[in-house]
C-alpha positions in Angstrom: 105.6 67.8 88.3 109.4 68.2 88.2 111.7 65.4 87.3 113.9 66.7 90.2 111.3 66.9 92.9 110.0 63.9 94.6 106.2 63.4 95.0 105.3 65.1 98.5 108.4 67.2 98.6 107.9 70.0 101.2 108.2 73.6 100.1 108.3 76.5 102.6 106.0 79.5 101.4 106.9 82.5 103.0 104.5 85.0 101.5 102.2 86.9 103.8 99.3 85.0 105.1 96.7 86.8 102.9 98.8 86.0 99.8 99.6 82.5 100.2 96.5 80.5 99.1 97.1 80.5 95.5 100.5 79.5 95.6 100.0 76.7 97.9 97.3 75.3 95.5 99.8 75.6 92.7 102.2 73.5 94.7 99.6 71.0 95.6 98.6 70.6 92.0 102.1 69.8 91.3 102.2 67.0 94.0 104.2 69.1 96.3 103.5 69.8 100.0 103.4 73.4 100.9 104.4 74.6 104.4 103.1 77.9 105.2 105.3 80.1 106.9 104.6 83.7 106.5 107.6 86.0 107.6 105.8 89.2 107.1 102.6 90.3 108.9 100.4 92.7 106.9 98.5 95.0 109.4 96.1 97.6 107.5 95.9 101.0 109.1 92.7 101.6 110.9 91.0 104.7 112.5 93.0 104.5 115.6 96.4 104.5 113.9 98.1 107.9 114.5 98.5 108.5 110.7 95.0 107.3 109.8 93.7 110.9 109.3 96.6 111.7 106.8 95.8 108.4 104.9 92.1 109.4 104.6 92.8 112.7 103.1 95.0 111.4 100.5 92.1 108.8 99.5 89.7 112.1 99.6 92.1 113.8 97.3 92.2 111.2 94.5 91.0 113.6 91.9 93.9 115.8 92.6 96.4 113.3 91.2 97.4 112.7 87.6 98.7 109.1 88.1 98.2 106.5 90.9 100.7 103.7 91.3 100.0 100.6 93.4 103.1 98.7 94.4 101.6 95.6 96.1 98.4 93.5 95.9 97.9 94.4 99.9 98.0 98.1 98.9 95.5 97.4 96.2 93.0 95.6 98.2 93.2 98.1 101.3 93.1 101.2 99.0 90.2 99.6 97.1 88.1 99.3 100.2 88.8 102.9 101.3 87.9 104.2 97.8 84.8 102.4 97.6 84.0 104.1 100.9 84.6 107.6 100.0 84.2 107.7 96.0 80.9 106.0 95.0 81.9 107.2 91.5 85.5 107.1 90.6 87.3 110.3 89.6 88.1 110.6 85.7 91.3 111.1 84.1 93.6 109.2 86.4 96.2 106.9 85.0 96.3 104.0 87.2 99.4 101.7 87.2 100.0 98.4 89.2 103.2 96.8 89.7 102.2 93.5 88.7 99.3 91.3 87.5 98.2 90.5 91.2 98.0 94.2 92.1 96.0 94.8 88.6 93.6 91.8 89.6 93.0 93.3 93.1 92.1 96.9 91.8 89.7 95.3 89.1 87.6 94.0 91.9 87.0 97.8 92.6 86.3 98.6 88.8 89.8 100.0 88.7 91.8 99.2 85.3 95.3 99.4 85.8 98.3 99.2 83.4 101.2 96.9 84.2 104.9 96.8 83.0 105.6 93.9 80.7 109.3 93.6 81.5 109.1 92.7 85.2 107.4 93.1 88.4 109.4 95.5 90.5 110.2 99.2 90.8 112.8 98.8 87.9 110.1 97.6 85.3 107.7 100.3 86.6 110.2 102.8 85.6 110.7 101.8 82.2 107.1 102.4 81.5 106.7 105.3 78.9 104.1 107.5 80.8 106.6 107.5 83.8 109.4 109.2 81.8 108.7 112.9 81.5 106.9 114.0 84.5 107.4 117.6 85.0 104.7 119.1 87.5 102.7 115.6 87.3 101.0 114.7 90.6 101.7 111.1 91.5 100.1 109.1 94.3 102.1 106.0 95.5 99.9 103.5 97.3 102.2 101.3 99.5 103.3 99.7 102.9 105.3 101.4 105.6 108.7 100.0 104.5 110.2 98.9 101.2 112.5 100.5 98.6 112.4 104.2 97.8 113.7 103.6 94.4 110.4 104.4 92.7 109.4 107.6 94.5 113.1 109.0 94.4 113.4 108.4 90.6 110.0 109.7 89.7 110.7 112.7 91.9 114.1 113.3 89.7 112.0 113.0 86.6 110.0 116.1 87.8 106.9 114.3 89.5 105.4 115.7 92.6 105.3 112.5 94.7 102.7 111.7 97.6 102.9 108.5 99.5 99.8 106.9 101.1 101.0 104.3 103.5 98.2 101.9 103.7 99.4 99.1 106.0 102.5 98.2 108.2 104.9 95.2 107.3 105.8 93.6 110.5 108.1 90.6 111.1 106.0 87.6 111.8 106.1 85.9 115.6 106.3 82.3 116.2 107.1 80.1 119.1 110.2 78.3 119.1 108.4 75.2 118.8 106.8 76.3 115.7 110.1 77.5 114.1 111.7 74.1 115.0 108.8 72.0 113.4 108.3 74.1 110.3 112.0 75.0 109.5 114.0 72.0 110.7 112.0 69.0 111.8 109.8 69.2 108.6 112.3 68.2 106.1 112.3 71.1 103.6 113.1 70.5 100.0 113.1 74.1 99.1 112.1 77.4 100.3 110.2 80.2 98.2 111.1 83.8 99.0 109.4 86.8 97.1 111.2 89.9 98.7 114.4 90.9 100.4 112.5 91.7 103.4 110.8 88.4 103.5 114.2 86.8 103.3 115.7 88.7 106.1 112.8 88.0 108.4 113.1 84.3 107.8 116.9 84.4 108.6 116.1 86.3 111.8 113.0 83.9 112.7 115.1 81.0 112.1 117.5 81.5 114.8 114.9 81.4 117.6 113.8 83.4 120.4 117.2 83.1 122.3 119.3 82.5 118.9 119.4 78.8 120.1 119.1 77.2 116.4 122.0 76.5 114.4 120.5 77.4 110.9 123.2 75.9 108.6 120.8 73.4 107.2 118.5 76.3 106.3 121.3 78.0 104.4 121.9 74.6 102.5 118.2 74.5 101.3 117.6 75.3 97.8 116.3 78.9 97.9 114.0 80.3 95.0 114.1 84.3 94.9 112.6 86.7 92.4 115.4 88.8 91.4 119.2 89.2 91.2 118.8 91.9 93.8 117.3 89.3 96.4 119.8 86.7 95.2 122.7 89.0 96.4 121.1 89.6 99.7 120.6 85.9 100.1 124.4 85.3 99.2 125.5 87.7 101.9 123.5 85.9 104.4 125.1 82.6 103.7 122.6 80.9 101.3 124.3 79.1 98.4 121.8 77.0 96.6 120.0 80.2 95.0 118.0 80.0 91.8 116.6 83.3 90.3 113.0 83.1 89.1 111.9 85.6 86.2 109.6 87.6 88.6 108.0 87.3 92.0 104.5 85.9 90.7 103.1 82.5 91.6 103.7 81.0 88.2 107.1 82.5 87.9 108.1 81.0 91.4 106.9 77.5 90.6 108.6 77.4 87.3 111.9 78.3 88.9 111.2 75.8 91.6 110.4 72.9 89.1 114.0 73.5 87.3 116.2 73.0 90.4 118.1 69.9 90.5 119.2 67.8 93.3 116.5 68.8 95.6 116.3 66.7 98.8 114.7 66.8 102.2 117.6 66.7 104.5 117.7 69.7 106.7 116.1 67.7 109.4 119.6 66.2 110.1 121.5 69.3 111.5 120.1 72.2 113.1 
């Protein structure tokens, strides 16, 4: 328990619903009260999706790739289920890489062993891996969602790789009623906000204004905000947040550790909205 956080302090958790459970449990184990408020909805692409045929073909072509990179735990889980359907036995000779420990664990459920970077959990860290430096003619499959940064694919292409992107799911802005927004973001009395991506942060800021932009969200901007990188911190600053703490990574333990170092946390955002 942090010396700066009161027991029962309320912490907003903005991870997608499928990724919230472990972080919420960590907060509870530290005598903190999580407020689940996913700002991104993960919608797996199904056979009715217009691009599903292309996705299925990428999975059927797994054995054509030299390297497969999974850039989220959601991608790992959805891809793993598809691979299990179409590949009773995994093709050999593929170098599997996961962006972080959560993605690697998700792949392990399907008996896929993936390497992870040790210097971080983002595209920059992946791009430092030795096996991703000299890629002349290497065929690389990137397992991902429909949005996000293009840094990884563009840089690998510049290094000579032949890039294929398998889009496994859509990332949608979560929807809430105005009453839910008011209850969770303003009336609840938040002590801190945990945000693990720039997209999640931008969605939060949009949602916080309400359906008719009727909410004044100054109190939210004044709430201590934990982000996973300096890149996301810059986005937060441009949006008006000013009590920003940068965690060493986006994983649950890193976010919690950063949260527990923040001084002067107090639940006062119910006063003005």
